[in-house]
C-alpha positions, 0 to 999 in steps of 0.5 A: 057909835049906835050900830057898834053898840048894838052889835056888842050888846046883842051878840057874842063878840068875835075878837079875832075877826071884828073890823077896826073901829075909827076913833072919833073925837067923842070916842076919845073924849069918852075913853079919856074921861074913864082914864081920868076916873081911874086916876081919881079912884086909884089915887084915893085908894093909894093915898093912905099909904102916905098919911098913916102916921098923922091920921093915926095920931089925929084919931088916937089909933095905932098906925096898924089900925089906921092901915086897915082903911086900905083893907076895908077898901079892898074887902068891900071891893071884893064883895061888891064886885060879885054883886055889882052887876047883879044889883044894877040890873037893867040900869043905864050903864052911863048913869051907873058910872056917874053914880059911882063917881058921885059916891066916890066924891061923897066917900072921900068927903066923909073920910076927910071929915071923920071924927073917929075911926069908924066914920073913916072906915065907912068912907073908905068902904064907900070908895071900895064900892065905887072902885069895884063897880067901875072896874067891873064895868070897865072892859064891857064899856070900853068894848062898846066905845071903841070896838071889840078889836081895840079893847086892849088899846082902850083899856091901856088908856083907861089903866094909864090912870092906875100907873100914874096914880101909883107913882103920884098918890103916896108921895103927893099925899105925904107932901100935902099932909105935911104942909096942910094936914091929912084931912086936906089931902083926903079932901083933895081926893074928893076934888080929884074924884070930880074929874070922874063926873066928866063921864056925865058929858062924855059917855054916850047913853049905854042902855043895858043889854041884859040883867045879870044874876049871881047865878049868871056870874058863877055860871061863867066859871064853868067856861074853860076860857074864863077859868084860865083867865082867872087863873092867869090873874091869880098866878101873876098878880099873887106873884107880883104882890108877894114880891113887889111889896118887898122890893124896897127891903130887897134893894136896901138889904141886898143891893145896899142902896141909899135912900136917894138911889132907892127912890130913883130905882122905884121911880124907874119902876113907875116910869117903866110901868107907864110905858108897859101900859101902852105896849100892853094895849097894842100887843093885846089887840094884836095877839092876846096869847103873845101878850100874856106870855111876854108879860109873864116872861118879863116879870119872871126874868126880872125877878129871877135876875134880881134874886141871882144878881141883884147885889149889883147896882146896874142889874138892880136898876135894869131889872126893877125897871123891867119888872115895872114894864111887865107890871104896866102890861098886866092890868091891860093884858089880864082883863083882856085875856079873861074877856076872850073867854066870855065875849057875850058876857063882858060885864059878868066877866068883869065882876070875876076879873075884879074878884080875881085881882082882889083875891090875888092881892090878899094872897100875895100880901099874906104869902109875901109876908110869911116868906120874908119873915122866914127866908129873908128879902130874897124869898118873896122875889123867888115866889114872884119868879116861880108864879110868873114863870108858871103863868107862861104855860097859860099863854100856850095853845090850849087843847079844845075840850 
């Protein structure tokens, strides 16, 4: 482990020629602890989706105002992503990750005990810092743990927590809130975040190899590989979030699914995303261009098929699941693709990756809302198909500059 870490700290990583690294039991434990952290953090991020009504009633605010706790998490996360690798300087990365986990626990407790909206917002802002800091470091830490040529597999395991949280958090939050109240549901995420403290025991010491400045982060944006990696995230994730938010209205208005069938279709999306997560990791390590092309093509085909023939139940179920499979690949393939443009600066590239995702989510939400209001439920899915198809061009061999 020490030799591998030293090489990754002090030299540019050659993703194409790196020797396979054997995964020891401590390595598996370390990677799985990061997966548990991603599950805990993303569960806390998505939890308010199932708590808005009781939360708003208890705090004496509107549901629209309560929904801004999600905006606060994302907004603070975007800013923190730019600054996180600058502010941590030469601190040991293991200590940073453990500290972020502690911040997540405290933030969730504050949110659960909040007596007014502003304390709730403060707690969610703390969670945003923990989330963005974790994801900004994730690719660099995984590369140090498992070796450069297994980064895709490692990230697939870490982001598996995202897929599971996406499926479980909103529904479990709603159920627990109904049974025990929204504050208990929020407090349970603090307990869940305690899982992240496993990193204190599982991660090896991860001394910083360099100290990043904000100028270093921005300087990376002049590299063609980084530019194309960020563009791929912006195109594909803007397309996804422009359309996926309106999958339910589409299935209700176009496919005419009843509630039970609608839930089944969305469950299929979630299960397929878990499978896609695993497949994306394998494919990213074998050929990142192929992985990016396949991810984009599957999402484009799924969205286009729904636009053209989504009124048929069989078509709707099949291509909603295919979309889920593509979405499961994306959180593995897109960061790995971006990292290939900066093998010598993975932490700074991680900051740009998180910012790109947050910007894409914001643009996608605004764009999708505008299109659905003006063109109906089919419109956002058309946007998804177009932007996903555009991303395929980025997977083609690029001319050398």
